[in-house]
The first five atom37 places (N, CA, C, CB, O) and aatype in JSON, in Angstrom:
{
  "aatype": [12, 7, 13, 9, 1, 2, 10, 11, 6, 1, 0, 6, 3, 11, 0, 11, 6, 1, 6, 1, 5, 11, 1, 6, 11, 6, 1, 5, 11, 11, 1, 13, 18, 11, 8, 7, 5, 19, 1, 10, 11, 8, 15, 11, 1, 7, 12, 9, 15, 15, 0, 10, 0, 10, 16, 15, 15, 13, 10, 12, 10, 10, 9, 13, 15, 19, 15, 18, 9, 15, 1, 7, 6, 19, 16, 9, 13, 9, 7, 10, 16, 7, 10, 12, 0, 10, 0, 12, 15, 19, 0, 7, 10, 6, 5, 7, 9, 11, 7, 13, 11, 6, 1, 6, 11, 2, 18, 19, 15, 4, 11, 7, 7, 9, 0, 4, 2, 7, 19, 10, 10, 10, 9, 13, 16, 0, 16, 18, 9, 1, 7, 13, 13],
  "atom_mask": [
    [1, 1, 1, 1, 1],
    [1, 1, 1, 0, 1],
    [1, 1, 1, 1, 1],
    [1, 1, 1, 1, 1],
    [1, 1, 1, 1, 1],
    [1, 1, 1, 1, 1],
    [1, 1, 1, 1, 1],
    [1, 1, 1, 1, 1],
    [1, 1, 1, 1, 1],
    [1, 1, 1, 1, 1],
    [1, 1, 1, 1, 1],
    [1, 1, 1, 1, 1],
    [1, 1, 1, 1, 1],
    [1, 1, 1, 1, 1],
    [1, 1, 1, 1, 1],
    [1, 1, 1, 1, 1],
    [1, 1, 1, 1, 1],
    [1, 1, 1, 1, 1],
    [1, 1, 1, 1, 1],
    [1, 1, 1, 1, 1],
    [1, 1, 1, 1, 1],
    [1, 1, 1, 1, 1],
    [1, 1, 1, 1, 1],
    [1, 1, 1, 1, 1],
    [1, 1, 1, 1, 1],
    [1, 1, 1, 1, 1],
    [1, 1, 1, 1, 1],
    [1, 1, 1, 1, 1],
    [1, 1, 1, 1, 1],
    [1, 1, 1, 1, 1],
    [1, 1, 1, 1, 1],
    [1, 1, 1, 1, 1],
    [1, 1, 1, 1, 1],
    [1, 1, 1, 1, 1],
    [1, 1, 1, 1, 1],
    [1, 1, 1, 0, 1],
    [1, 1, 1, 1, 1],
    [1, 1, 1, 1, 1],
    [1, 1, 1, 1, 1],
    [1, 1, 1, 1, 1],
    [1, 1, 1, 1, 1],
    [1, 1, 1, 1, 1],
    [1, 1, 1, 1, 1],
    [1, 1, 1, 1, 1],
    [1, 1, 1, 1, 1],
    [1, 1, 1, 0, 1],
    [1, 1, 1, 1, 1],
    [1, 1, 1, 1, 1],
    [1, 1, 1, 1, 1],
    [1, 1, 1, 1, 1],
    [1, 1, 1, 1, 1],
    [1, 1, 1, 1, 1],
    [1, 1, 1, 1, 1],
    [1, 1, 1, 1, 1],
    [1, 1, 1, 1, 1],
    [1, 1, 1, 1, 1],
    [1, 1, 1, 1, 1],
    [1, 1, 1, 1, 1],
    [1, 1, 1, 1, 1],
    [1, 1, 1, 1, 1],
    [1, 1, 1, 1, 1],
    [1, 1, 1, 1, 1],
    [1, 1, 1, 1, 1],
    [1, 1, 1, 1, 1],
    [1, 1, 1, 1, 1],
    [1, 1, 1, 1, 1],
    [1, 1, 1, 1, 1],
    [1, 1, 1, 1, 1],
    [1, 1, 1, 1, 1],
    [1, 1, 1, 1, 1],
    [1, 1, 1, 1, 1],
    [1, 1, 1, 0, 1],
    [1, 1, 1, 1, 1],
    [1, 1, 1, 1, 1],
    [1, 1, 1, 1, 1],
    [1, 1, 1, 1, 1],
    [1, 1, 1, 1, 1],
    [1, 1, 1, 1, 1],
    [1, 1, 1, 0, 1],
    [1, 1, 1, 1, 1],
    [1, 1, 1, 1, 1],
    [1, 1, 1, 0, 1],
    [1, 1, 1, 1, 1],
    [1, 1, 1, 1, 1],
    [1, 1, 1, 1, 1],
    [1, 1, 1, 1, 1],
    [1, 1, 1, 1, 1],
    [1, 1, 1, 1, 1],
    [1, 1, 1, 1, 1],
    [1, 1, 1, 1, 1],
    [1, 1, 1, 1, 1],
    [1, 1, 1, 0, 1],
    [1, 1, 1, 1, 1],
    [1, 1, 1, 1, 1],
    [1, 1, 1, 1, 1],
    [1, 1, 1, 0, 1],
    [1, 1, 1, 1, 1],
    [1, 1, 1, 1, 1],
    [1, 1, 1, 0, 1],
    [1, 1, 1, 1, 1],
    [1, 1, 1, 1, 1],
    [1, 1, 1, 1, 1],
    [1, 1, 1, 1, 1],
    [1, 1, 1, 1, 1],
    [1, 1, 1, 1, 1],
    [1, 1, 1, 1, 1],
    [1, 1, 1, 1, 1],
    [1, 1, 1, 1, 1],
    [1, 1, 1, 1, 1],
    [1, 1, 1, 1, 1],
    [1, 1, 1, 1, 1],
    [1, 1, 1, 0, 1],
    [1, 1, 1, 0, 1],
    [1, 1, 1, 1, 1],
    [1, 1, 1, 1, 1],
    [1, 1, 1, 1, 1],
    [1, 1, 1, 1, 1],
    [1, 1, 1, 0, 1],
    [1, 1, 1, 1, 1],
    [1, 1, 1, 1, 1],
    [1, 1, 1, 1, 1],
    [1, 1, 1, 1, 1],
    [1, 1, 1, 1, 1],
    [1, 1, 1, 1, 1],
    [1, 1, 1, 1, 1],
    [1, 1, 1, 1, 1],
    [1, 1, 1, 1, 1],
    [1, 1, 1, 1, 1],
    [1, 1, 1, 1, 1],
    [1, 1, 1, 1, 1],
    [1, 1, 1, 0, 1],
    [1, 1, 1, 1, 1],
    [1, 1, 1, 1, 1]
  ],
  "atom_positions": [
    [[-63.19, 0.7, -14.02], [-62.67, -0.86, -13.65], [-61.03, -0.52, -14.3], [-63.79, -2.48, -14.67], [-60.16, -1.23, -13.82]],
    [[-60.63, 0.41, -15.25], [-59.91, 1.0, -15.77], [-58.86, 1.52, -14.74], [0.0, 0.0, 0.0], [-57.71, 1.06, -14.77]],
    [[-59.08, 2.09, -14.19], [-58.55, 2.66, -13.45], [-57.67, 1.91, -11.97], [-59.53, 3.47, -13.3], [-56.59, 2.21, -11.46]],
    [[-58.78, 0.73, -11.6], [-58.1, 0.17, -10.22], [-57.08, -0.92, -11.47], [-59.55, -0.87, -8.67], [-55.92, -1.17, -11.14]],
    [[-57.57, -1.43, -12.67], [-56.17, -2.35, -13.5], [-55.03, -1.01, -14.01], [-56.91, -3.45, -15.4], [-53.83, -1.27, -14.09]],
    [[-55.45, 0.11, -14.27], [-53.61, 0.88, -14.38], [-53.04, 0.65, -13.08], [-53.43, 2.87, -14.65], [-51.92, 0.17, -12.92]],
    [[-53.69, 0.93, -12.3], [-52.87, 0.68, -10.82], [-52.44, -0.14, -10.54], [-53.31, 0.75, -9.8], [-51.38, -0.13, -9.9]],
    [[-53.15, -1.4, -10.94], [-53.02, -2.94, -10.63], [-51.12, -3.09, -11.64], [-54.91, -4.16, -11.6], [-50.05, -3.59, -11.29]],
    [[-51.35, -2.73, -12.28], [-50.35, -3.11, -13.67], [-49.04, -1.88, -13.08], [-51.36, -2.6, -15.79], [-47.83, -2.05, -13.19]],
    [[-49.5, -1.07, -12.68], [-48.16, 0.21, -12.11], [-47.36, -0.86, -10.79], [-49.16, 2.29, -11.08], [-46.2, -1.23, -10.96]],
    [[-48.02, -1.21, -9.7], [-47.53, -1.73, -9.13], [-46.77, -3.06, -9.39], [-48.18, -1.63, -8.52], [-45.72, -3.25, -8.78]],
    [[-47.22, -3.95, -10.22], [-46.46, -4.74, -10.82], [-45.2, -4.49, -11.45], [-47.09, -5.15, -11.52], [-44.29, -5.32, -11.38]],
    [[-45.1, -3.46, -12.02], [-43.92, -3.15, -13.04], [-42.79, -2.33, -11.8], [-44.57, -1.91, -14.64], [-41.58, -2.54, -11.76]],
    [[-43.55, -1.39, -10.87], [-42.49, -1.14, -9.65], [-42.25, -2.17, -9.27], [-42.81, -0.37, -8.49], [-41.06, -2.21, -8.98]],
    [[-42.9, -3.36, -9.04], [-42.4, -4.81, -8.2], [-41.62, -5.43, -9.0], [-43.52, -5.91, -7.78], [-40.81, -6.14, -8.4]],
    [[-41.52, -5.44, -10.3], [-40.43, -6.0, -10.86], [-39.08, -5.37, -11.53], [-40.97, -6.65, -11.65], [-38.16, -5.92, -12.13]],
    [[-39.32, -3.98, -11.18], [-38.46, -3.1, -11.3], [-36.98, -3.21, -9.74], [-39.56, -1.65, -11.41], [-35.76, -3.32, -9.79]],
    [[-38.2, -3.09, -8.29], [-37.47, -3.6, -7.58], [-36.91, -5.3, -7.89], [-38.15, -3.33, -6.46], [-35.7, -5.44, -8.06]],
    [[-37.3, -5.85, -7.92], [-36.61, -7.48, -8.57], [-35.36, -7.58, -8.94], [-37.2, -8.03, -9.89], [-34.44, -8.18, -8.38]],
    [[-35.37, -6.76, -10.22], [-34.71, -6.21, -10.78], [-33.2, -5.61, -10.05], [-35.58, -5.44, -11.25], [-32.22, -6.35, -10.1]],
    [[-33.15, -4.94, -9.72], [-32.81, -3.81, -8.92], [-31.62, -4.58, -7.67], [-34.44, -3.06, -8.2], [-30.39, -4.57, -7.54]],
    [[-32.79, -5.22, -6.9], [-31.86, -6.01, -5.97], [-31.37, -7.63, -6.63], [-32.77, -6.21, -4.43], [-30.84, -8.47, -5.9]],
    [[-31.64, -7.85, -7.97], [-30.89, -8.98, -8.77], [-29.44, -7.91, -9.1], [-31.96, -9.67, -10.46], [-28.38, -8.25, -8.57]],
    [[-29.46, -7.03, -9.71], [-28.26, -6.64, -10.13], [-27.64, -5.59, -8.79], [-28.47, -5.9, -11.67], [-26.91, -4.61, -8.95]],
    [[-28.08, -6.05, -7.68], [-26.91, -5.43, -6.36], [-26.49, -6.57, -6.07], [-27.45, -4.61, -4.84], [-25.31, -6.48, -5.75]],
    [[-26.96, -7.82, -6.03], [-26.48, -8.94, -5.79], [-25.33, -9.09, -6.73], [-27.46, -9.91, -5.87], [-24.14, -9.23, -6.46]],
    [[-26.1, -9.02, -8.15], [-24.5, -9.18, -9.24], [-23.19, -8.29, -8.56], [-24.8, -8.28, -11.17], [-22.1, -8.72, -8.18]],
    [[-23.73, -6.9, -8.55], [-22.43, -6.22, -8.37], [-21.67, -6.71, -7.4], [-22.54, -4.92, -8.12], [-20.46, -6.78, -7.63]],
    [[-22.32, -7.27, -5.74], [-21.39, -7.86, -4.47], [-20.68, -8.86, -5.13], [-22.21, -8.55, -3.08], [-19.5, -8.98, -4.8]],
    [[-21.29, -9.91, -6.36], [-20.67, -10.79, -6.32], [-19.18, -10.59, -7.37], [-21.65, -11.81, -6.56], [-18.31, -11.39, -7.72]],
    [[-19.36, -9.43, -7.58], [-18.09, -9.03, -8.75], [-16.86, -9.04, -7.5], [-18.32, -7.03, -9.8], [-15.8, -9.65, -7.59]],
    [[-17.25, -8.28, -6.42], [-16.2, -8.16, -4.86], [-15.88, -9.21, -4.25], [-16.77, -7.44, -3.64], [-15.0, -9.06, -3.41]],
    [[-16.39, -10.44, -4.42], [-16.29, -11.33, -3.79], [-15.35, -12.38, -4.32], [-17.4, -11.64, -3.58], [-15.09, -12.1, -5.49]],
    [[-14.81, -13.33, -3.98], [-14.1, -14.06, -4.73], [-14.7, -15.6, -3.68], [-12.25, -13.46, -4.83], [-14.39, -15.7, -2.5]],
    [[-15.18, -16.21, -4.1], [-15.9, -17.37, -3.42], [-15.88, -17.39, -2.33], [-15.59, -18.47, -3.64], [-15.13, -17.97, -1.54]],
    [[-17.06, -16.5, -2.14], [-17.83, -16.02, -1.03], [-16.87, -15.44, -0.11], [0.0, 0.0, 0.0], [-17.22, -15.31, 1.07]],
    [[-16.08, -15.19, -0.36], [-14.8, -14.56, 0.63], [-15.04, -12.87, 0.17], [-12.8, -15.31, 0.09], [-15.06, -12.48, -1.0]],
    [[-15.2, -12.05, 1.31], [-14.38, -10.35, 1.27], [-13.45, -10.01, 0.87], [-14.02, -9.73, 2.23], [-12.58, -10.68, 1.41]],
    [[-12.89, -9.11, 0.0], [-11.81, -8.62, -0.75], [-11.28, -7.85, 0.41], [-12.14, -7.79, -2.14], [-12.0, -7.06, 1.02]],
    [[-10.0, -8.07, 0.73], [-9.71, -7.3, 2.04], [-8.75, -5.96, 1.43], [-8.77, -8.42, 3.33], [-8.29, -5.88, 0.29]],
    [[-8.62, -5.12, 2.36], [-7.83, -3.99, 1.48], [-6.14, -3.83, 2.64], [-9.14, -2.03, 1.39], [-5.95, -4.0, 3.85]],
    [[-5.47, -3.52, 1.77], [-4.38, -3.14, 1.99], [-4.16, -2.71, 3.5], [-4.17, -2.24, 1.08], [-5.01, -2.04, 4.08]],
    [[-3.11, -3.08, 4.05], [-2.61, -2.72, 5.41], [-2.16, -1.03, 5.35], [-1.21, -3.81, 5.83], [-1.22, -0.67, 4.63]],
    [[-3.06, 0.09, 6.32], [-2.5, 1.34, 5.96], [-1.14, 1.29, 6.68], [-3.43, 2.59, 6.37], [-0.52, 2.16, 6.06]],
    [[-0.61, 0.99, 7.28], [1.11, 0.54, 7.69], [1.69, 0.24, 6.44], [1.37, -0.95, 8.75], [2.5, 0.8, 5.7]],
    [[1.18, -0.59, 6.41], [2.14, -1.53, 4.85], [2.1, -0.57, 3.87], [0.0, 0.0, 0.0], [2.95, -0.72, 2.99]],
    [[1.4, 0.33, 3.77], [1.49, 1.08, 2.71], [2.2, 2.06, 2.9], [0.46, 1.42, 2.27], [2.93, 2.53, 2.03]],
    [[2.09, 2.47, 4.01], [3.25, 3.39, 4.39], [4.67, 2.99, 4.02], [3.25, 3.56, 5.84], [5.46, 3.47, 3.21]],
    [[4.8, 1.59, 5.15], [6.28, 1.11, 5.35], [6.77, 0.48, 3.06], [6.14, -0.85, 7.1], [7.8, 0.03, 2.55]],
    [[5.56, 0.78, 2.58], [6.23, 0.45, 1.1], [6.52, 2.06, 0.38], [4.93, -0.64, -0.04], [7.33, 2.26, -0.53]],
    [[5.72, 3.0, 0.97], [5.8, 4.09, 0.47], [7.66, 4.72, 1.25], [4.16, 4.93, 0.94], [8.58, 5.26, 0.63]],
    [[7.6, 4.44, 2.37], [9.15, 4.53, 2.9], [10.54, 4.04, 1.93], [9.18, 3.53, 4.24], [11.47, 4.56, 1.3]],
    [[10.04, 2.75, 2.24], [11.35, 2.2, 1.31], [11.41, 2.27, -0.21], [11.55, 0.73, 1.53], [12.22, 1.52, -0.76]],
    [[10.55, 3.18, -1.06], [10.62, 3.41, -1.81], [11.02, 4.79, -2.16], [9.88, 2.95, -2.06], [11.43, 5.07, -3.29]],
    [[10.93, 5.52, -1.37], [11.61, 6.99, -1.06], [12.81, 6.62, -0.91], [11.15, 7.89, 0.21], [13.65, 6.85, -1.78]],
    [[13.14, 5.9, 0.35], [14.45, 5.42, 1.3], [15.57, 4.97, -0.4], [13.86, 3.48, 2.8], [16.57, 5.53, -0.83]],
    [[14.96, 4.01, -0.84], [15.85, 3.4, -2.33], [16.01, 4.49, -3.02], [15.07, 2.26, -3.43], [17.18, 4.76, -3.31]],
    [[14.95, 5.41, -3.48], [15.86, 6.42, -4.18], [16.27, 7.39, -3.98], [15.63, 6.74, -4.96], [16.41, 8.28, -4.82]],
    [[16.62, 7.45, -2.55], [17.51, 8.65, -2.1], [19.06, 7.82, -1.83], [16.78, 9.51, -0.48], [20.11, 8.32, -1.44]],
    [[18.88, 6.89, -2.06], [19.83, 5.75, -1.83], [20.64, 5.8, -3.13], [19.08, 4.23, -1.56], [21.87, 5.86, -3.19]],
    [[19.89, 5.77, -4.05], [20.31, 5.74, -5.56], [20.86, 6.81, -5.83], [19.3, 5.57, -6.53], [21.96, 6.95, -6.37]],
    [[19.71, 8.12, -5.27], [20.93, 9.36, -5.46], [22.36, 9.92, -5.02], [20.46, 10.23, -5.17], [23.32, 10.58, -5.41]],
    [[21.99, 9.39, -4.25], [23.52, 9.6, -2.82], [24.27, 8.5, -3.79], [23.2, 8.83, -0.42], [25.08, 9.1, -4.5]],
    [[24.26, 7.41, -4.0], [25.38, 6.32, -5.0], [25.78, 7.07, -5.97], [24.75, 4.9, -5.8], [26.93, 6.98, -6.42]],
    [[24.76, 8.06, -6.48], [25.14, 8.1, -7.79], [25.68, 9.4, -8.27], [24.08, 7.74, -8.54], [26.17, 9.76, -9.35]],
    [[25.33, 10.26, -6.58], [25.95, 11.5, -6.88], [27.4, 11.34, -6.39], [25.19, 12.73, -6.21], [28.18, 12.21, -6.78]],
    [[27.96, 10.22, -5.47], [28.86, 9.51, -4.74], [30.09, 9.46, -6.37], [28.02, 7.75, -3.93], [31.07, 10.16, -6.64]],
    [[29.47, 8.38, -7.07], [30.33, 8.28, -8.02], [30.42, 9.21, -8.78], [30.2, 7.39, -8.62], [31.59, 9.37, -9.12]],
    [[29.73, 9.92, -9.23], [29.61, 11.23, -10.44], [30.8, 12.09, -9.73], [27.76, 12.29, -10.55], [31.63, 12.65, -10.45]],
    [[30.87, 12.18, -8.55], [31.85, 13.35, -7.96], [33.32, 12.33, -7.0], [30.6, 14.62, -6.56], [34.08, 12.8, -6.15]],
    [[33.3, 10.95, -7.5], [34.07, 10.51, -7.33], [34.22, 10.38, -5.66], [34.84, 11.08, -8.12], [35.42, 10.19, -5.46]],
    [[33.92, 10.4, -5.11], [33.87, 10.43, -3.56], [34.03, 11.1, -2.72], [0.0, 0.0, 0.0], [34.14, 10.89, -1.51]],
    [[34.05, 12.4, -3.61], [34.26, 13.8, -2.72], [32.85, 14.15, -2.75], [35.34, 15.12, -3.39], [32.32, 14.45, -3.82]],
    [[32.07, 14.14, -1.42], [30.59, 14.89, -1.35], [30.99, 15.4, -0.37], [29.13, 14.18, -1.21], [32.0, 15.18, 0.29]],
    [[29.94, 16.33, -0.23], [29.77, 17.28, 1.04], [28.9, 16.7, 1.99], [29.19, 18.68, 0.71], [28.3, 15.63, 1.94]],
    [[28.94, 17.61, 2.9], [27.24, 17.05, 4.45], [26.74, 17.06, 3.99], [26.41, 17.64, 5.74], [26.32, 16.13, 4.68]],
    [[25.76, 17.21, 2.96], [24.65, 17.36, 2.76], [24.24, 16.14, 2.37], [24.42, 18.3, 2.03], [23.14, 15.71, 2.69]],
    [[25.09, 15.48, 1.63], [24.87, 13.93, 1.17], [24.95, 13.11, 2.28], [25.92, 13.38, 0.12], [24.12, 12.22, 2.44]],
    [[25.96, 13.33, 3.18], [25.94, 12.51, 4.52], [24.72, 12.45, 5.4], [0.0, 0.0, 0.0], [24.27, 11.42, 5.89]],
    [[24.14, 13.86, 5.59], [22.87, 14.08, 6.24], [21.86, 13.23, 5.22], [22.5, 15.81, 6.41], [21.03, 12.44, 5.67]],
    [[21.99, 13.46, 4.05], [20.76, 12.61, 3.31], [20.67, 11.06, 3.52], [20.89, 12.78, 1.71], [19.69, 10.36, 3.74]],
    [[21.96, 10.74, 3.4], [21.84, 9.45, 3.6], [21.32, 8.83, 5.26], [0.0, 0.0, 0.0], [20.51, 7.92, 5.46]],
    [[22.05, 9.61, 6.28], [21.55, 9.41, 7.29], [19.97, 9.12, 7.74], [21.99, 10.24, 7.71], [19.37, 8.24, 8.37]],
    [[19.58, 10.63, 6.92], [18.19, 10.45, 6.81], [17.37, 9.33, 6.01], [17.83, 11.56, 6.36], [16.2, 9.13, 6.35]],
    [[17.84, 8.67, 5.09], [17.34, 7.61, 3.97], [17.72, 6.16, 5.27], [18.62, 7.66, 1.97], [17.01, 5.15, 5.32]],
    [[18.57, 6.32, 5.91], [18.31, 5.52, 7.09], [17.54, 5.25, 8.22], [18.91, 5.58, 7.47], [17.5, 4.19, 8.85]],
    [[16.92, 6.31, 8.43], [15.99, 6.54, 9.1], [14.77, 6.53, 8.79], [16.17, 7.31, 9.47], [13.77, 6.36, 9.49]],
    [[14.94, 6.8, 7.32], [13.32, 6.36, 6.89], [13.45, 5.1, 6.62], [12.57, 7.08, 5.56], [12.29, 4.69, 6.76]],
    [[14.21, 4.03, 6.28], [13.92, 2.46, 6.54], [13.53, 1.91, 7.43], [14.71, 1.78, 6.47], [12.69, 1.01, 7.36]],
    [[14.49, 2.68, 9.31], [14.19, 1.98, 10.3], [12.4, 2.35, 10.49], [15.28, 2.37, 11.55], [11.59, 1.51, 10.87]],
    [[12.05, 3.76, 10.14], [10.47, 3.94, 10.48], [9.82, 3.15, 9.51], [9.86, 5.5, 10.4], [8.64, 2.91, 9.77]],
    [[10.33, 2.6, 8.29], [9.26, 1.61, 7.46], [9.28, 0.9, 7.72], [0.0, 0.0, 0.0], [8.27, 0.25, 7.41]],
    [[10.6, -0.04, 8.76], [10.71, -1.25, 9.39], [9.7, -1.45, 10.32], [11.9, -1.4, 9.96], [8.8, -2.28, 10.47]],
    [[10.05, -0.56, 10.84], [8.6, -0.14, 12.42], [7.25, 0.01, 11.84], [8.78, 1.74, 13.43], [6.37, -0.59, 12.45]],
    [[6.85, 0.75, 10.68], [5.32, 0.66, 10.08], [4.71, -0.62, 9.71], [5.22, 1.42, 8.82], [3.54, -0.98, 9.86]],
    [[5.97, -1.39, 9.07], [5.6, -2.73, 8.18], [5.07, -3.46, 9.47], [0.0, 0.0, 0.0], [3.87, -3.69, 9.65]],
    [[6.07, -3.81, 10.35], [5.64, -4.54, 11.68], [4.19, -3.97, 12.64], [7.05, -4.39, 12.67], [3.58, -4.48, 13.58]],
    [[4.08, -3.17, 12.18], [3.06, -2.16, 13.09], [1.99, -3.1, 12.25], [3.05, -0.01, 12.89], [1.37, -4.04, 12.75]],
    [[1.9, -2.67, 10.8], [0.82, -2.97, 9.87], [0.6, -4.35, 10.42], [0.0, 0.0, 0.0], [-0.43, -4.32, 11.09]],
    [[0.98, -5.2, 10.42], [0.5, -6.86, 11.05], [-0.58, -6.59, 11.85], [1.68, -7.78, 12.09], [-1.64, -7.2, 11.71]],
    [[-0.42, -5.65, 12.77], [-1.62, -5.63, 14.11], [-2.93, -5.08, 13.37], [-1.16, -4.37, 15.64], [-3.93, -5.03, 14.08]],
    [[-3.04, -4.74, 12.27], [-4.19, -4.18, 11.89], [-5.12, -5.75, 11.59], [-3.89, -3.01, 10.49], [-4.53, -6.82, 11.42]],
    [[-6.59, -5.62, 11.57], [-7.09, -6.84, 11.44], [-8.04, -7.19, 10.08], [-7.81, -7.01, 12.67], [-8.81, -6.25, 9.93]],
    [[-8.15, -7.77, 9.51], [-8.74, -8.65, 8.26], [-8.69, -7.2, 7.65], [-10.47, -9.68, 8.35], [-9.54, -6.32, 7.71]],
    [[-7.19, -7.2, 6.93], [-6.32, -6.64, 6.13], [-5.41, -7.86, 5.17], [-5.43, -5.72, 7.12], [-5.18, -9.07, 5.28]],
    [[-5.11, -6.92, 4.34], [-4.05, -8.12, 3.32], [-2.56, -7.41, 3.49], [-4.55, -8.19, 1.18], [-2.15, -6.3, 3.13]],
    [[-1.8, -8.68, 4.32], [-0.78, -8.18, 4.62], [0.92, -7.95, 3.34], [-0.72, -9.07, 5.84], [2.13, -7.75, 3.46]],
    [[0.01, -8.14, 2.35], [1.6, -8.17, 1.23], [2.03, -6.64, 1.17], [1.27, -8.79, -0.8], [3.16, -6.51, 0.7]],
    [[1.52, -5.65, 1.47], [2.46, -4.93, 1.84], [3.19, -4.48, 2.74], [2.31, -4.43, 1.61], [4.11, -3.68, 2.57]],
    [[2.74, -5.07, 4.06], [3.58, -5.12, 5.32], [4.61, -5.72, 4.86], [3.05, -5.81, 6.56], [5.63, -5.08, 4.59]],
    [[4.5, -7.89, 4.57], [5.44, -8.1, 4.15], [6.7, -7.93, 3.18], [5.13, -8.52, 4.19], [7.69, -8.66, 3.13]],
    [[6.38, -6.71, 2.37], [6.8, -6.53, 1.2], [7.57, -4.87, 1.83], [0.0, 0.0, 0.0], [8.63, -4.29, 1.64]],
    [[6.75, -4.7, 2.34], [7.86, -3.35, 2.81], [8.92, -3.62, 3.97], [0.0, 0.0, 0.0], [9.99, -3.03, 3.83]],
    [[8.8, -4.17, 4.74], [9.19, -5.23, 5.75], [11.1, -6.08, 4.88], [7.33, -6.69, 5.8], [12.29, -6.13, 5.2]],
    [[10.24, -6.51, 3.76], [11.77, -7.03, 3.35], [12.6, -6.1, 2.58], [11.74, -8.31, 2.45], [13.83, -6.16, 2.63]],
    [[11.85, -5.08, 1.73], [12.81, -3.64, 1.23], [13.71, -3.11, 2.13], [11.96, -2.33, 0.93], [14.89, -2.75, 2.04]],
    [[12.58, -3.17, 3.39], [13.42, -1.61, 4.23], [14.46, -2.47, 5.35], [11.89, -0.22, 5.46], [15.26, -1.85, 6.05]],
    [[14.31, -4.05, 5.41], [15.28, -4.61, 6.32], [16.96, -4.56, 4.87], [0.0, 0.0, 0.0], [18.1, -4.11, 5.01]],
    [[16.34, -5.18, 3.77], [17.43, -4.87, 2.91], [18.35, -3.42, 2.81], [16.85, -5.09, 1.72], [19.57, -3.44, 2.97]],
    [[17.88, -2.64, 2.63], [18.11, -1.09, 2.28], [18.7, -0.96, 4.34], [16.02, 0.12, 1.48], [19.53, -0.06, 4.43]],
    [[18.51, -1.41, 5.27], [19.36, -1.02, 6.53], [20.01, -1.93, 6.58], [18.82, -0.77, 7.83], [20.41, -1.97, 7.74]],
    [[20.53, -3.01, 5.88], [21.45, -4.03, 5.6], [22.74, -2.68, 4.54], [20.42, -5.69, 4.51], [23.94, -2.5, 4.73]],
    [[21.93, -2.08, 3.66], [22.85, -2.24, 3.24], [23.77, -0.35, 3.15], [22.41, -3.18, 1.94], [24.86, 0.09, 2.76]],
    [[22.63, 0.17, 3.72], [23.32, 1.51, 4.94], [23.76, 0.94, 5.66], [22.51, 2.57, 5.81], [24.98, 1.07, 5.62]],
    [[23.45, 0.31, 6.36], [24.96, -0.38, 7.85], [26.1, -0.48, 7.17], [24.84, -2.31, 8.7], [27.08, 0.13, 7.59]],
    [[26.2, -1.38, 5.82], [27.45, -1.95, 5.78], [28.15, -0.52, 5.13], [27.53, -3.49, 4.84], [29.29, -0.08, 5.33]],
    [[27.29, -0.06, 4.45], [28.07, 1.75, 4.0], [29.09, 2.41, 4.92], [26.83, 3.11, 4.02], [30.24, 2.83, 4.77]],
    [[28.11, 2.31, 6.05], [28.28, 3.44, 6.85], [29.57, 2.27, 7.84], [26.49, 4.22, 7.73], [30.44, 2.91, 8.43]],
    [[29.61, 1.56, 7.9], [30.85, 0.61, 8.53], [31.91, 0.99, 7.85], [30.75, -1.01, 8.38], [32.85, 1.64, 8.3]],
    [[31.73, 0.44, 6.36], [32.74, 0.77, 5.13], [33.88, 1.95, 5.53], [31.78, 1.38, 3.76], [35.1, 2.03, 5.64]],
    [[32.38, 3.01, 5.72], [33.43, 3.96, 5.39], [34.46, 4.73, 7.01], [0.0, 0.0, 0.0], [35.2, 5.7, 7.18]],
    [[33.95, 3.74, 7.77], [35.22, 4.09, 9.26], [36.28, 2.94, 8.66], [34.49, 3.56, 11.5], [36.94, 2.54, 9.62]],
    [[36.57, 2.44, 7.77], [37.62, 2.07, 7.66], [38.16, 2.19, 6.58], [37.69, 1.17, 7.98], [39.31, 1.79, 6.42]]
  ]
}
């Protein structure tokens, strides 16, 4: 009789442990859900767009700083770097727009990348137009 009672107690303990693990798993899930909705990941292309905007703005600041320090006497390398930064902002704008096509994602990075790349594109375009006159 003691053996059967022992097996019964072990089975009850295992059932309680499974129930506790199930409750813990549900509690873990609730941490990632807000008001019954799944937490959305950022769009990959939006993140790429934001990274390109950050890199392009860094290059722009670097170019403007070098140009200011050398009083406008810059080499062709600085001009090519500026063209590369312009191309990066155009590519970032394109990636941000394509990022809206990804389903069930958070589009904040797309919106930020498009805004930053658009402003950088305007700044670069205005700088190049100003350079012709």
